[in-house]
C-alpha positions in Angstrom: 224.6 182.5 253.3 221.1 184.9 254.1 219.4 181.7 255.2 222.0 180.3 257.7 222.3 183.5 259.4 218.9 183.0 261.2 219.5 179.8 262.2 223.2 180.0 263.3 221.6 183.4 265.5 219.3 181.1 267.3 221.8 178.4 268.3 223.9 180.7 269.4 221.4 182.2 271.6 220.4 178.4 272.9 223.6 177.8 273.9 225.0 180.8 275.0 222.0 181.5 277.3 222.3 177.7 278.3 225.7 178.8 279.8 224.8 182.0 281.6 222.0 180.1 283.6 224.6 177.6 284.6 226.8 180.0 285.4 224.6 182.0 286.9 223.3 179.3 289.2 226.7 178.7 290.9 226.8 182.2 292.1 225.2 182.9 295.2 224.5 186.8 294.7 222.3 189.2 292.5 224.9 188.9 289.9 223.8 185.0 289.9 220.1 185.8 289.9 220.4 188.2 286.8 222.5 185.8 285.0 220.1 183.5 285.6 217.3 185.4 284.3 219.4 186.8 281.4 220.2 183.3 280.5 217.2 182.0 280.6 215.7 184.7 278.3 218.7 183.8 276.1 218.0 180.4 276.0 214.0 180.7 275.2 214.7 183.2 272.5 216.9 181.2 270.8 215.3 177.8 270.9 212.2 179.9 269.5 214.3 180.8 266.6 215.4 177.1 266.2 211.5 176.6 266.0 210.7 179.1 263.2 213.2 177.8 260.8 212.7 174.5 262.0 208.6 175.0 260.6 210.1 176.8 257.6 211.8 174.2 256.5 209.4 171.8 257.3 206.4 173.7 255.5 208.9 174.9 252.4 209.6 170.9 252.3 206.2 169.7 251.9 205.0 172.6 250.1 207.3 171.0 247.3 206.1 167.3 247.9 202.5 168.9 247.1 203.6 170.4 243.7 205.3 167.4 242.8 202.6 164.8 243.3 
């Protein structure tokens, strides 16, 4: 269960950030500007988490292949 928590968090942040960014673009005030900034931050943090999870899975898979050979 613990292995699934990090990718799920990254995916939620990624989607939430994209949604906040798009909502912020459609609001023409300071609130919209702040929503866009917060959305960008959430999006990139979620994308970074997904990248880290992907690299961990790739390294663990390549490590298993090298041990078998």
